[in-house]
N, C-alpha and C positions, 0 to 999 in steps of 0.2 A: 442639841437638836431643837429646831424651832417648833413652836406649838402648831404651826400650820402643817407640819409633817406628821404630827401625832394625831390631830383631830381634823375632821372634815365637816362641812355643813351637810345637812340632809340632802340637798340638791347634788352636791358633789358625790356623796355616798351613792345616791341613786344612779348617777352617771357611771360611776365605776362598776356598779353591780349590774347595769343594764336593765334597771327596773324603773317604774314611775316614782315620782317624789312621794305620792300618796302611799305606795307600797312600802317604800323605805321608812316612812313615818310609822306605818303600822307595825313594821318589824321592830322598830325602836320601842314602841308601846308594849309589844309582846315579849321583849327581851331577846329577840333574835339578833339585834344589833345593840351594842353597849353605847350609851350616850349620857351626856349631862347637859344641863341648861345654863346659859350665860345669865348674868344679872338682868339682861334685857329679855330673857325668855326664849332665846334661840337655842336650838339643839346643836350639839357638837358630838359627832359620832367618832368613836375611836377607830383609828386605822387598823388596829389589831383585830377588832371584830369584823371589819370590812374584809381584811385579808383572809380571815378564817373562812368567810363565806365564799370569797373568790376561789380559794383553794378547793372547797367542796364543790363549787360549781364546775370547776375544771374536771373534776372526777365524777361528774354525774353519770349514771348508767346509760348504756345504749338502750334503744327502744326495740322491743320485739315487735316486728311488723307482720301482720297478716297480709291482706290484700292491699295493694298500693292505692293511693288516692286521697285527696284532701277531705273527702266526706266520711272517712273511716272513723268509727267510734274510738275514742281514746280513753283508756282506763289506767288510773294510777293506784297502785297497791302499796300501802304502808304497813309493813309487818316485819318485826325483828327476828322472827324464826326463819332461818334459811330454808329449812325443809318445807315450811308452809308457803314461803314465797315461790318455791319451785312447784309446789302443788297448784297454786293459783295459775302459774304460767301454763302448766300442762292442761288444766281443765278449761281455762278461758280461751286457750288457742283452739279449742274444739267448738266454741260457740258459733252459731250460724252467721252472726254478723262479722266474724273474724276481726275482733278488736285489736287495736294497737296497744300493747301492754307494756307498762313501765313499772318496775318494782324497786322500792327503796327500803332500807332497814331502820330509818329514823325520821323523826318529824322535821328536822332542820332541812334535810335534802328535799323532803316533800314540799315544804314551804317554798323552796327555790323553784321547784318544778311547777308549782301552781302558776307562777308567773311565766315560765318558759314554755310549758307544755299545754296549759289550759285544758285539762281532761274533761270529758263529759261525765265520767263516773270516778269518784274517789272512794276507795275502800280502805278504811283505816282501823288499826288496832288501837285501843285506848292506852295501853301500856307500851310506849315506844321510847327509845332513848332520845336525848337532845331536848326536844319539846314533846310532851306526850300528846295523845290524840285529843284530849280535852282542849288543850291550848291550840292545837292545829285547827280543829273545827272552829274555835273561836276566832282565829285569824281569818279564816275563810268567810265566816258568816258576817264579820264586821266590814267586809269590803264588797260593795254593791256590784263590782265588776265580775265577781265570782258567783253571782246569784244563779247563773244557769248551770252550775255544777251540782250534780246529784251526789249527796254524801251518804255513805253506808258505813256505820260503825259495826265491826265484828269483834266481839270481846268475850272473854271468859268471865267477866264480871256480871253479877246478876243486877236486876233493875234497881234494887235498894242500894247496892254499892255504887252504882253509877250516879244515883241521885245524891248520895252522901259526898261524892267527890265533885259535885257541881252540876251534874246532869249534862244533857245535850239538847240543842234546840229541837222544837217539836217537828220541824220539817226534815229531820235527819232519821233515816232508817236505822234501826238497832236490831242486829242479829246476834245470836249466841253461838259461841264455838261449841263443838266442831262446826266448821264453816258449812252452812246450809246452801250448797252450790245451786240447788234447784231454785230456791228463793232469790238468790243473787242473779241468776239468769232471768228470772221473771222481771226483776227490777230493770236489768239491762235491756230486756226486750221492750219494756215500756218506754225507756229512754230512746231506743232506736226508732220505735213507731212515732214518737213525738218529733224526733229530728226529721223524719221523712215527711211528716204532715205539717211541719213548721209551727208546732205548738209547744207549750211548756211541758217539761217532763212531769210525770205523775209523782205525787208525794206519798208519804206513809199513810 
């Protein structure tokens, strides 16, 4: 088998995955794609890691839609507990802004959906399979095109444990489990008001 069939350039990987070259490079830097560098410093991405993401992309979950329309708020939930994901779906479906809700159980699918879905609100547990919430938030915060996504961490970890494991950026909301849905709704309402008024979403 030729080396061209085993490895791709970053641009080829981006084309295969349907993302920008910058996003593909970021995924390499964060370990979502496996790559090595040539003596000249060029990245070569393994087809195996590309195919793995393509397989996951093909199986991405359907979106739960409230009211139709392009102006609808989009919420992405990253939580490995199936019971808690279902609870999110039930509670958020009753919110007054009728958000479009997508839930996934791991950080890898969430990273794929950041490119595909571009949510207004990302709610993420810090302990998730694949890549954990710390790394997922890091991927998002290192890419300026995701600057308009409001990030809420919902975790069973206390503040000291979060800091010990690297912490989260200061512009990320941190809520403790059990999920404080009233606080989450308040954050979402602030995002919705900002969207209607054409201003940036409020921070923590």
